[in-house]
RONU-312537 format. One line per field, with one value per residue (C-alpha): residue number from 0; residue in one letter; chain; x negated, y, z negated. Coordinates in steps of 0.1 Angstrom, whole numbers, plus 5000, padded with zeros to 4 digits. Each point is the difference from the previous one (the first is absolute). Layout:
BEGIN
k c(NUM|...) $
r c(A|...) $
c c(A|...) $
x c(X|...) $
y c(Y|...) $
z c(Z|...) $
//
This chain:
BEGIN
k c(0|1|2|3|4|5|6|7|8|9|10|11|12|13|14|15|16|17|18|19|20|21|22|23|24|25|26|27|28|29|30|31|32|33|34|35|36|37|38|39|40|41|42|43|44|45|46|47|48|49|50|51|52|53|54|55|56|57|58|59|60|61|62|63|64|65|66|67|68|69|70|71|72|73|74|75|76|77|78|79|80|81|82|83|84|85|86|87|88|89|90|91|92|93|94|95|96|97|98|99|100|101|102|103|104|105|106|107|108|109|110|111|112|113|114|115|116|117|118|119|120|121|122|123|124|125|126|127|128|129|130|131|132|133|134|135|136|137|138|139|140|141|142|143|144|145|146|147|148|149|150|151|152|153|154|155|156|157|158|159|160|161|162|163|164|165|166|167|168|169|170|171|172|173|174|175|176|177|178|179|180|181|182|183|184|185|186|187|188|189|190|191|192|193|194|195|196|197|198|199|200|201|202|203|204|205|206|207|208|209|210|211|212|213|214|215|216|217|218|219|220|221|222|223|224|225|226|227|228|229|230|231|232|233|234|235|236|237|238|239|240|241|242|243|244|245|246|247|248|249|250|251|252|253|254|255|256|257|258|259|260|261|262|263|264|265|266|267|268|269|270|271|272|273|274|275|276|277|278|279|280|281|282|283|284|285|286|287|288|289|290|291|292|293|294|295|296|297|298|299|300|301|302|303|304|305|306|307|308|309|310|311|312|313|314|315|316|317|318|319|320|321|322|323|324|325|326|327|328|329|330|331|332|333|334|335|336|337|338|339|340|341|342|343|344|345|346|347|348|349|350|351|352|353|354|355|356|357|358|359|360|361|362|363|364|365|366|367|368|369|370|371|372|373|374|375|376|377|378|379|380|381|382|383|384|385|386|387|388|389|390|391|392|393|394|395|396|397|398|399|400|401|402|403|404|405|406|407|408|409|410|411|412|413|414|415|416|417|418|419|420|421|422|423|424|425|426|427|428|429|430|431|432|433|434|435|436|437|438|439|440|441|442|443|444|445|446|447|448|449|450|451|452|453|454|455|456|457|458|459|460|461|462|463|464|465|466|467|468|469|470|471|472|473|474|475|476|477|478|479|480|481|482|483|484|485|486|487|488|489|490|491|492|493|494|495|496|497|498|499|500|501|502|503|504|505|506|507|508|509|510|511|512|513|514|515|516|517|518|519|520|521|522|523|524|525|526|527|528|529|530|531|532|533|534|535|536|537|538|539|540|541|542|543|544|545|546|547|548|549|550|551|552|553|554|555|556|557|558|559|560|561|562|563|564|565|566|567|568|569|570|571|572|573|574|575|576|577|578|579|580|581|582|583|584|585|586|587|588|589|590|591|592|593|594|595|596|597|598|599|600|601|602|603|604|605|606|607|608|609|610|611|612|613|614|615|616|617|618|619|620|621|622|623|624|625|626|627|628|629|630|631|632|633|634|635|636|637|638|639|640|641|642|643|644|645|646|647|648|649|650|651|652|653|654|655|656|657|658|659|660|661|662|663|664|665|666|667|668|669|670|671|672|673|674|675|676|677|678|679|680|681|682|683|684|685|686|687|688|689|690|691|692|693|694|695|696|697|698|699|700|701|702|703|704|705|706|707|708|709|710|711|712) $
r c(M|E|P|L|S|T|T|A|Y|Y|D|R|T|Q|V|G|S|P|A|L|S|P|S|G|D|R|L|A|F|V|A|T|E|F|D|Q|R|E|D|E|R|R|S|S|V|F|V|V|P|T|D|G|S|R|D|P|H|R|L|T|R|V|S|D|A|S|S|P|T|F|S|P|D|G|S|T|L|A|V|V|M|T|R|E|R|D|V|A|L|R|V|G|L|D|E|D|T|D|T|D|D|E|A|A|D|G|D|D|A|D|A|E|G|E|G|D|D|E|D|V|A|T|G|E|G|K|P|Q|V|W|T|F|D|L|E|W|G|G|D|A|R|Q|V|T|D|R|E|H|G|V|R|E|F|D|W|S|P|D|G|E|R|I|V|V|A|G|R|D|P|T|D|D|E|Q|E|Y|L|D|D|R|E|D|G|G|P|V|E|T|E|R|L|Q|H|K|R|D|G|S|G|W|L|D|T|V|R|S|Y|L|F|V|V|D|V|A|S|R|E|S|R|R|L|D|D|T|G|L|P|P|S|V|A|D|S|A|G|R|Q|P|A|W|G|E|R|G|V|A|F|L|G|Y|D|G|D|A|P|D|D|T|Y|A|C|D|V|F|L|A|D|P|D|E|G|A|V|E|C|L|T|D|G|S|A|T|C|I|S|P|V|W|S|P|D|D|D|R|L|A|Y|R|A|R|D|P|E|N|W|Y|R|P|A|D|L|R|V|H|D|V|A|S|G|E|V|R|T|V|S|E|G|I|D|R|T|L|M|S|A|P|R|W|L|D|D|E|S|L|V|G|L|V|G|D|E|G|W|T|R|F|A|R|F|H|L|D|E|R|P|E|R|V|Y|E|A|Q|S|R|A|E|T|V|R|S|F|D|V|A|D|E|T|V|G|L|A|L|S|A|P|D|R|G|T|D|L|Y|A|M|S|T|T|G|L|D|D|E|G|T|A|D|R|T|R|L|T|D|V|G|A|E|F|V|A|E|Y|G|T|L|R|A|R|R|V|T|F|D|S|E|G|Q|T|V|E|G|I|A|Y|Y|P|E|A|F|D|P|D|D|P|E|P|S|P|L|V|L|D|I|H|G|G|P|M|A|Y|D|D|P|G|W|D|F|D|A|A|F|W|T|T|R|G|Y|V|V|F|R|V|N|Y|R|G|S|T|S|Y|G|R|A|F|S|E|Q|L|K|G|R|W|N|T|L|E|V|Q|D|L|Q|A|G|V|D|W|M|V|E|S|G|W|V|D|P|E|R|L|F|C|T|G|F|S|Q|G|G|V|N|T|A|Y|M|V|T|H|T|D|R|F|A|A|A|A|A|E|H|G|V|Y|D|L|Y|S|S|F|G|T|D|D|S|Q|N|W|L|E|A|D|F|G|L|P|W|E|N|P|D|G|Y|R|D|A|S|S|I|V|D|V|G|N|V|E|T|P|L|L|V|T|A|G|E|N|D|W|R|C|P|P|T|Q|A|E|Q|L|Y|V|S|V|R|K|R|G|V|D|A|K|L|V|V|Y|Q|D|E|H|H|A|I|S|D|P|D|R|A|V|H|R|L|E|T|L|E|E|W|F|G|R|Y|G|G|P|T|A|D|G|S|G|T|D|G|D|D|G|D|A|D|A|D|G|D|A|K|N|E|A) $
c c(A|A|A|A|A|A|A|A|A|A|A|A|A|A|A|A|A|A|A|A|A|A|A|A|A|A|A|A|A|A|A|A|A|A|A|A|A|A|A|A|A|A|A|A|A|A|A|A|A|A|A|A|A|A|A|A|A|A|A|A|A|A|A|A|A|A|A|A|A|A|A|A|A|A|A|A|A|A|A|A|A|A|A|A|A|A|A|A|A|A|A|A|A|A|A|A|A|A|A|A|A|A|A|A|A|A|A|A|A|A|A|A|A|A|A|A|A|A|A|A|A|A|A|A|A|A|A|A|A|A|A|A|A|A|A|A|A|A|A|A|A|A|A|A|A|A|A|A|A|A|A|A|A|A|A|A|A|A|A|A|A|A|A|A|A|A|A|A|A|A|A|A|A|A|A|A|A|A|A|A|A|A|A|A|A|A|A|A|A|A|A|A|A|A|A|A|A|A|A|A|A|A|A|A|A|A|A|A|A|A|A|A|A|A|A|A|A|A|A|A|A|A|A|A|A|A|A|A|A|A|A|A|A|A|A|A|A|A|A|A|A|A|A|A|A|A|A|A|A|A|A|A|A|A|A|A|A|A|A|A|A|A|A|A|A|A|A|A|A|A|A|A|A|A|A|A|A|A|A|A|A|A|A|A|A|A|A|A|A|A|A|A|A|A|A|A|A|A|A|A|A|A|A|A|A|A|A|A|A|A|A|A|A|A|A|A|A|A|A|A|A|A|A|A|A|A|A|A|A|A|A|A|A|A|A|A|A|A|A|A|A|A|A|A|A|A|A|A|A|A|A|A|A|A|A|A|A|A|A|A|A|A|A|A|A|A|A|A|A|A|A|A|A|A|A|A|A|A|A|A|A|A|A|A|A|A|A|A|A|A|A|A|A|A|A|A|A|A|A|A|A|A|A|A|A|A|A|A|A|A|A|A|A|A|A|A|A|A|A|A|A|A|A|A|A|A|A|A|A|A|A|A|A|A|A|A|A|A|A|A|A|A|A|A|A|A|A|A|A|A|A|A|A|A|A|A|A|A|A|A|A|A|A|A|A|A|A|A|A|A|A|A|A|A|A|A|A|A|A|A|A|A|A|A|A|A|A|A|A|A|A|A|A|A|A|A|A|A|A|A|A|A|A|A|A|A|A|A|A|A|A|A|A|A|A|A|A|A|A|A|A|A|A|A|A|A|A|A|A|A|A|A|A|A|A|A|A|A|A|A|A|A|A|A|A|A|A|A|A|A|A|A|A|A|A|A|A|A|A|A|A|A|A|A|A|A|A|A|A|A|A|A|A|A|A|A|A|A|A|A|A|A|A|A|A|A|A|A|A|A|A|A|A|A|A|A|A|A|A|A|A|A|A|A|A|A|A|A|A|A|A|A|A|A|A|A|A|A|A|A|A|A|A|A|A|A|A|A|A|A|A|A|A|A|A|A|A|A|A|A|A|A|A|A|A|A|A|A|A|A|A|A|A|A|A|A|A|A|A|A|A|A|A|A|A|A|A|A|A|A|A|A|A|A|A|A|A|A|A|A|A|A|A|A|A|A|A|A|A|A|A|A|A|A|A|A|A|A|A|A|A|A|A|A|A|A|A|A|A|A|A|A|A) $
x c(4173|4963|4978|5006|4967|4985|4993|5040|4992|4994|5028|5029|5018|5011|5034|5012|5004|5033|5012|5032|5006|5026|5031|4984|4996|4963|4974|4966|4981|4962|4988|4965|4981|4961|4975|4980|4970|4994|5016|5024|5038|5013|5032|5022|5030|5031|5031|5028|5039|5022|5023|4973|5001|4962|4968|4984|4978|4965|4992|4971|4961|4981|4992|5025|5027|5030|5023|5027|5023|5026|5007|5037|5012|4983|4978|4966|4984|4977|4969|4968|4970|4963|4987|4974|5011|5029|4981|5018|4985|4969|4993|5021|5029|5039|5028|5016|4979|4973|4986|5001|4963|5008|5029|4977|4978|5024|5024|4996|5004|5028|4997|5011|4974|5026|4994|4956|5004|4979|4960|4980|4994|5024|5016|4984|4996|5031|5038|5019|5036|5003|5036|5011|5021|5029|5018|4968|4977|4962|4973|5002|4995|4986|5018|4972|4965|4993|4965|5008|5031|5037|5017|5036|5022|5036|5018|5024|5035|4997|4968|4983|4976|4983|4987|4973|4979|4966|4968|4985|4969|4984|4965|4984|5023|4987|4964|5005|5014|4973|4972|5019|5001|4964|4995|4999|5016|5042|5007|5033|5018|5032|5018|5013|4966|5005|5025|5000|4994|4993|4967|4989|5027|4993|5016|5016|5030|5027|5021|5029|4997|5023|4992|5016|5004|4994|4976|4980|4996|5003|5006|4993|5026|4977|5022|5002|4963|5009|4973|4986|5017|5007|5036|4974|4999|5037|4989|5023|5026|5015|5034|5012|5038|5020|4995|4961|4974|5000|4969|4984|4975|4995|4990|5006|4976|4973|5004|4976|5014|5034|5020|5022|5010|5026|5020|4993|5016|4978|5017|4976|5007|4993|4976|5021|5000|5026|4997|5037|4989|4992|4968|5012|5005|4978|5015|4996|5013|5020|5028|5024|5036|5014|5016|4966|5018|4986|4967|5000|4968|4988|4995|4981|4984|4967|4991|5018|4998|5022|5030|5015|4996|5031|5017|5008|5020|4991|5023|4974|5030|5009|4974|5020|4984|5014|4989|5018|4988|5010|5019|4981|4968|4976|4969|5004|4970|5001|5010|5034|5017|5037|5029|5021|5002|5012|4984|4964|4984|4968|4979|5006|4978|5029|4990|4969|5017|4996|5037|5019|5023|5022|5000|5029|5004|5028|5008|4977|4971|5012|4979|5001|4992|5011|4992|4968|4990|4978|4970|4993|4994|4995|4965|5009|5029|5011|5036|5014|5029|5021|4968|4980|4963|4984|4971|5016|4971|5008|4984|5013|5000|4968|5007|5019|5019|5037|5030|5033|5030|5002|5035|4982|4989|5036|4992|5007|4994|4986|4972|5006|4963|4980|4963|4978|4964|4990|4970|5006|5022|4972|4973|5022|5011|4960|4987|5032|5028|4995|5021|5013|5025|5007|4995|5013|4990|5000|4972|5009|5038|4991|5011|4969|5001|4975|4993|4986|4982|4995|4984|5023|4999|5009|5037|5006|5034|4976|4963|4968|4978|4975|4976|5012|4985|5017|4998|5005|5013|4985|5015|5016|5026|5004|5019|4998|5028|5003|4984|4974|4967|4959|4988|5034|4997|4958|5005|5034|4981|4974|5026|5006|5029|5001|5020|5004|5019|5017|4989|5011|4987|5010|5023|5037|5015|5007|4987|5000|4985|4971|4994|4994|4963|4991|4970|5000|4983|4985|5032|5030|4988|4980|5024|5020|4975|4992|5037|5002|4972|5017|5027|4983|4981|5032|5021|4971|4996|4961|4972|4988|4965|4999|5017|4981|5004|4991|5014|4987|5001|5024|5001|4962|5006|5023|4981|4968|5021|5016|4967|4988|5034|5002|4981|5028|4985|4978|4983|5010|4997|5003|4998|4997|5009|4995|4987|4991|5022|4982|4969|5020|5020|4983|4976|5035|5021|5030|4996|5032|5020|4979|5007|5036|4998|4979|4989|4967|4973|4987|5031|5016|4967|5021|5023|4972|4982|5030|5003|4967|4987|4959|5014|5005|4975|4984|5031|4994|4998|5014|4977|5003|4999|4998|5002|5001|4998|4962|5023|5034|5006|5033|4976|4972|4975|4979|5029|4998|4961|5008|5024|4978|4972|5013|5014|4966|4985|5030|4984|5032|5001|5003|4994|5006|4999|5007|5012|4978|5015|5035|5027|5027|5009|4989|5005|4966|5016|4968|5000|5034|4993|4970|5020|5025|4970|4981|5033|5000|4969|5003|5031|4985|4972|5021|5025|5022|5008|4978|5005|4970|5007|4965|5023|4985|5016|4989|4970|4971|5007|4973|4994|4970|4976|4994|5039|5002|5011|5009|5142|5081|4981) $
y c(5070|4993|4972|4961|4993|4968|4992|4999|4966|4986|5011|4980|4967|4979|4978|4975|4962|4997|4968|4997|4973|4976|5020|5033|5015|5000|5012|4992|5022|5005|5035|5009|5028|5014|5004|5026|4985|4968|5008|4972|4994|4983|4983|4987|4987|5020|4987|5025|4995|5009|5020|5026|4995|4994|5015|4975|4976|4992|4960|4999|5017|4986|5014|4981|4981|4998|4979|4997|4980|4987|4971|4980|5009|5033|4989|4998|5025|4987|5018|4999|5017|4991|5004|4983|4965|4987|4992|4967|4989|5011|4980|4974|5002|5007|5004|4966|4982|5002|5020|4994|4994|4972|4989|4993|4984|4975|4992|4976|5013|4981|4988|5030|5019|5022|5009|5002|5035|5017|5002|5003|5039|5022|5033|5024|5035|4989|5009|4972|5004|5009|5002|5024|4981|5033|4982|4996|5022|5003|4998|4982|4961|4987|4976|4993|4995|4996|5002|5020|5021|5002|5020|5000|4976|4996|4983|4969|5004|4982|5026|4969|4999|5028|4994|5019|5004|5000|4987|4964|4996|4964|4992|5008|5034|5007|4996|5024|5026|4997|5003|5032|5015|4994|5018|4967|5007|5007|4966|4999|4984|5019|5024|5020|5003|5030|5022|5035|5001|4961|5004|4966|4971|4966|4970|4992|4991|5014|4978|4999|4989|4990|5011|4994|5033|4981|4973|5023|4966|5006|4978|5007|4997|4983|5006|5041|5004|5009|5009|5033|5025|5039|4995|4993|5043|4997|4973|4969|5022|4970|5002|4971|4995|4965|4987|5002|5030|5016|5013|5016|4989|4986|4966|5003|5002|5027|5010|5027|5015|5008|5022|4972|4994|4972|4994|4965|4981|4977|4975|5011|4965|4980|5022|4993|5031|5008|5027|5022|5024|4997|5015|5033|5024|5016|4991|5016|5009|4969|5006|4973|5007|5000|4962|4989|4989|5029|5014|5037|5010|5029|4991|5023|4988|4990|5016|5032|5018|5025|4984|5004|4974|4979|4983|4965|4976|4965|4976|4972|4970|5006|5014|5030|5035|5033|5030|5024|5035|5005|5027|5023|5004|5007|4983|4985|5014|4977|4967|4996|4994|4983|5021|4963|4972|5017|5032|5016|5033|5012|5030|5013|5028|5023|5030|5009|4989|4970|4990|4972|4977|4972|4966|4977|4961|5008|5037|5027|5022|5031|5031|5003|5022|5032|5019|4997|5033|5001|5022|4970|4964|4966|4983|4969|4981|4969|4985|4978|4992|5035|5025|5014|5014|5025|5018|5031|5029|5040|5025|5021|4976|4973|4960|4988|4970|5000|4972|4999|4975|4983|5016|5031|4990|5009|5038|5028|5029|5004|4978|4977|4990|4995|5014|4972|5020|5039|4999|5009|5032|5007|5001|5026|5025|5004|5005|5010|4988|4990|5014|4988|5000|4976|5011|4993|5006|4995|4977|4997|4992|4981|5008|4998|5004|5013|5007|5032|5010|5039|5024|5013|5036|4985|5009|4977|5022|5029|4983|5022|4978|4978|4977|4963|4965|4976|4971|4970|4965|4963|4972|5011|4977|5022|5032|5029|5010|5024|4993|5014|4998|5012|5011|5022|5011|5005|5018|5024|5017|5008|5020|4974|4989|4960|4982|4963|4991|4966|4998|4974|4967|5007|4973|5011|5015|4968|4976|5024|5023|4983|4974|5030|5002|4963|4996|5034|5020|5034|5013|5001|5007|5022|5020|5002|5010|5029|5009|5004|5019|5029|4996|5009|5029|5015|4996|5024|4978|4994|5023|4986|5011|4979|4967|4967|4965|4968|4965|4967|4966|5006|5034|5003|4981|5030|5026|4989|4998|5035|5016|4982|5020|5031|5028|5019|4981|5023|4970|4962|4965|4967|4972|4968|4998|4980|5015|4976|4974|4976|5002|4995|4967|4970|5025|5006|4978|5013|4982|4983|5032|5016|4967|5003|5038|5003|4970|4984|5025|4986|4993|5035|5022|5031|5000|4996|5030|5024|4993|5009|5035|4993|4999|5039|5007|5021|5026|5007|5034|4997|4996|4963|4982|4965|4977|4962|4973|4981|4965|5009|4974|5011|5031|4991|5030|4994|5020|5028|5002|4994|5032|5020|4995|5009|5030|5014|4993|5023|5026|5004|5000|4967|4982|4962|4989|4964|4985|4973|4968|5013|4982|5013|5023|5024|4981|5013|5031|5022|4991|5010|5034|5000|4997|5027|5026|4995|5002|5033|5014|4991|5017|5027|5002|5009|5021|4981|5017|4982|4997|5023|5024|4986|4995|5022|5011|4974|5018|4990|4960|4977|4964|4992|4986|4969|4990|4993|4962|5004|4962|4948|4985) $
z c(2937|4990|5023|4986|4991|5013|4961|4998|5017|4969|4981|5019|4991|5028|4990|5022|5004|4973|4990|4980|4974|5012|4975|5018|4962|5008|5025|5006|5026|5005|4995|5013|4990|5011|4974|5011|4981|5010|5033|5002|5001|4974|5001|4968|4998|4977|4987|4997|4994|5028|4979|4993|4963|4993|5020|5024|4971|5016|5000|5017|4996|5028|5035|5024|4986|5025|5008|4974|5001|4971|4991|5006|4966|5000|4968|5017|5027|5019|5019|5019|4988|4994|4965|4977|4997|4972|4971|4995|5035|4990|4968|5014|4973|5008|4983|5016|5027|5021|5021|5039|5004|4967|5023|5030|4982|4981|5028|5030|5035|5020|5036|5016|4978|4980|4963|4999|5013|4975|5004|4961|5017|4981|5020|4975|5016|5024|5001|4981|4991|4961|4980|4976|4972|4998|4970|4979|5013|4995|5028|5036|5003|5032|5018|5029|5005|5033|5010|5031|4983|5009|5023|4998|4978|4990|4973|4998|4996|4967|4987|4994|5033|5019|5038|5009|5033|4998|5023|4997|5018|5008|4983|5042|5001|4959|5012|5032|4980|4972|5028|5011|4973|4995|5036|5019|5035|5013|5014|5021|5027|4993|5023|4971|4987|4980|4976|4987|4969|4992|5028|5018|5000|4991|5001|4966|4995|4976|4979|4978|4966|4974|4964|4966|4979|4966|5008|5028|5020|5035|5034|5030|5031|5028|5030|4995|5007|5036|5026|4992|5028|5005|4980|4968|4998|4988|4973|4991|4983|4981|4985|4984|4995|4991|5033|5001|5002|5031|5017|5032|5023|5035|5013|5038|5028|5002|4965|5004|5029|4991|4973|4997|4964|4988|4968|4985|4972|4976|4972|4970|4987|5024|5023|5033|5025|5026|5026|5002|5027|5035|5006|5024|4968|4977|4968|4964|4967|4993|4974|4986|4998|4966|5007|5014|5030|5026|5006|5014|5014|5027|5035|5026|5037|4996|5033|4997|4969|5014|4999|4963|4977|4990|4972|5005|4974|5002|4989|4987|4998|5036|5016|5015|4999|5001|5014|4978|5008|5033|5006|4985|5020|4972|4988|4963|4982|4969|4985|4997|4968|4996|4988|4991|5025|5026|5006|4996|4997|5016|5014|5034|5017|5011|5021|4979|4968|4979|4987|4987|5027|4987|5018|5003|5012|5023|5002|5014|4984|4981|4992|4960|4974|5015|4970|5008|5017|5031|4985|4979|5006|4984|4993|4987|4980|4983|4992|4969|4990|5004|4997|5030|4987|5028|5005|5015|5012|5009|5012|4972|4971|5007|4997|4973|4990|4996|4989|5007|5008|5032|5002|5004|5037|5012|4976|5032|4974|4970|4997|4964|4996|4965|5000|4985|5005|5003|5017|5033|4981|4978|5022|5026|4964|4997|5033|5023|5021|5042|5023|5032|5027|5025|5039|5033|5033|5035|5017|5039|4993|4970|4969|4974|4959|4975|4965|4994|4964|4991|4978|4970|5014|5039|5008|5026|5011|5004|5004|5001|5024|4976|5008|5010|4993|5021|4981|5020|4990|5005|5009|5028|4988|4970|4993|4976|4973|4976|4962|4981|5016|4986|5032|5009|4967|5002|5038|4993|4967|5022|5025|5026|5013|5005|5026|5004|5032|5004|5040|5022|4988|4962|4985|4981|5035|5014|5023|5032|4986|4983|5029|5025|4990|5002|5025|5002|4970|5008|5023|4983|4968|5011|5018|4970|4978|5023|5001|4962|4999|5029|4983|4967|5020|5015|4971|4984|4969|5011|5016|5033|4993|4968|5010|4982|5008|4989|4991|4984|5020|5031|4989|5003|5036|5011|4986|5017|5035|4995|4992|5034|5020|4984|4978|4987|4965|4978|4987|4997|4981|5010|4972|5005|5035|5030|5029|5025|4999|5025|4978|4971|5009|4981|4980|4976|4985|5020|5039|4993|4999|5029|5021|4990|5012|5027|5012|5001|5007|5031|5012|4995|5001|5013|4970|4975|5018|5002|4958|4993|4989|5009|5039|4994|4979|5021|5000|4956|4993|4961|4973|4991|4965|5006|4968|4993|4977|4996|4999|5021|5028|5004|5020|4997|4991|5032|5016|4983|5005|5037|4997|4979|5020|5035|4983|4992|5029|5016|4980|4975|4968|4984|4964|4989|4973|4989|4967|4985|4991|5009|5022|5023|4969|4973|4972|4975|4983|5003|5035|5005|4988|5021|5025|4995|4992|5032|5022|4981|5009|5035|5005|4980|5023|5032|4978|4979|4962|4976|4960|4992|5029|5022|5033|5030|5027|5026|5015|4980|4992|5009|4994|4980|5030|4990|4991|4964|4997|4963|5006|5034|5027) $
//
C-alpha cells in the first residue's frame, strides 16, 4: 500500500452530532470538511431520511454550523451558526413583528430588571440561533441577535419559544472588556483566572433568555445569572420540559475552587430558580423523561475523576434521586436518552470499547446491542420514537452514520442497521483500510490491554519485526478504542506498527483499575507501557532497534518521563505535556485537578517531584522532539521550553516546535499536517521509515544547532 499522503487529510469528511426528528424519520447531523486553500475546518448541517431512501441533503453553507435540534413537531430545525445578519434585521423589516432590538427599545423593564435585556448593539459576527422551515423550505431565519452570541439553546415543549444561554455583561464589565480588547491590562481576583481555549477569565455572568421564535422578543431570566465558576466550562446545557428549564451551574462557596456542578430548575414564565442537587457532584447532561416528571443526568465525583461517572434519575416532584448505573462499574460516556418512562440508554466505556448499555429505574443496568463487534465503536447517538441514530467507526470501514430500530439494541447476531452516509467507506475505499488487533499482556501481575494497528503486508501470526510507534493516550482518565484513525493509517502505511496501551489509570476497565493512578502519575502507567513494548518485542512484532514513542497531553507527560528512565527508544516526541508539576501549578488551568490528585505543592513537594520528568532530565540520552501550543493553558508552553532547554544542555539532540495561536489541541488543518510531517521527519532521522525513503539508519541524525521553533486531557 502506498504511504498515506498528508494531502489526504483534506479529503476527509467527519460526521457526528446525530439529532433525530421526534418521529424518528429524519436525522440531522454535522459534517466537517477541510478546506485546504483557506486552511479551515468547515462544519455543515445535513438532513437524511432514516430509511436510507435518499442521500443526505445539505442545509447550511457556512463554515461553523452546529447543534442541530428539531422542534417538537419536527417541522423546523434550529441550528447555531455565524453568518451575515438576517436581511429582515438589517433593514428593519420582518414578516410579522419587531426585532429583539425594537422590542427592547419599546418596552419598559419591570422592577426585577426583566424585559430590557437587549442593547442597541447587534450580534453580527457571533454565533446565533437560526431556524429552517422544513415544510416550506427556503433560507434560514435568524431568531437571536445577541451581542455576545449564543452558546446553547433548547426548544419549549410547544415549539413556540426557545431558551438560550449567553453572556450579558454589565456596563462596567463591558467597559473593562473593551479596554482589554484595546490592549489594556488583564485584572482579576478570580482563583480560576484562565481556561484553555477561553483565555483570561472575567466576572461576566451567563444567563438564560426566553425567546419567542415568531417575534424574536426575548426576556432574561435574572435569577439564572449564577456567579462565574469552574462549572461554567460545561456550559448551561438548558433542557426545557413541562416542569421548567433545567440548567447547570454552581452557587456554593468558593465556586472557583471546586469542579462541583449542580442542576437547577427555572420557571420560564416567572423566572424563579430552584437548585435540585446538593453540590456534592459534577452533574452534566440533564435530559427530561418523556412524561417530564424526571430528570436524568450524569454525575461524577468532583475530587476523583478516576471514579466512573454515574447515571442518576431525579424525580422532580418528590425530590427522590436514584443512581441507576450501580452494578455496571463503567463510566457513562455520553448524555443518556430515554427509551420510555422507565428506561434509558447510554454509551459506556467497556474494556477499551464504547458500546450501549440500558439503564432501568428498578433493575440493574445491562449491556446491550451484542451485534456490535468489538472491532467497532460507537462515537455518538440519539434516540427518538423507536429509532436509534448512531455514528459508528471501524478500522476497516471508517466512520459513518446509521439508523436502526430500538429493538435492534437487543440483537445478538447480525446488525440490522441502515447506513445513512458513505463518507467513511468512500475514504477507506480510496486510501485503504486499517488493520487492528487487541493485545493483552501481563504487567507485574496486572492484565493490561492495548490495540495494535499494523501494515497491510504484516502478518500478526507470523510477524516480521517492524518499527514501532508507541502512541500514548492522554487523560489519563481516557481510553483507546478501535476505530478508523488518520494518524494510525499515516504510520502503518509507512511500515510502522502502532501500539496504543490502555494503561492503569485509563477508564473503561472499572474503578479499581483506573483509581490506582490517582496521585501516582508516571508510576504504574509507565510500568504498563514498558511491559507492552516488552510484549511487542518478545512476540516478534517489532524491531527492538527501531522503537519510537510519542504522546499528547498526558501521553507527552509519560513520554518525557520514560526517556528519563530508559534509552530503549531510538527517538521520542513529547507533545503538549507537563514536565514539572510544581512550576506548572497555578500557571495552568488545572490547579483544582492537581490538588485533588496530589494535594497542594507546598504540602506535598515529594509527590509533585516524583511525578515530574524534569527532575531526572540529566539521564536523557534519547533524541527528543518537544511540541507545545502557544496559547495552551492546560499544559503551558513554558513547560516545553524548560524540557527542551534542559535536554539541549545535556548535549542531546532535541527540537522545539511551538504552534502559534493554538491551545491544548491542533485545530488548524495545516498545523495538524505539519505535526505529522514533523514527527515523521524526526523519527526518520533515527532509523524510522518515511514516505520518501529518507529515513536514516540512526547514525547521522543531528538536531539543528539553533533548535528550530517553528496535538483528552
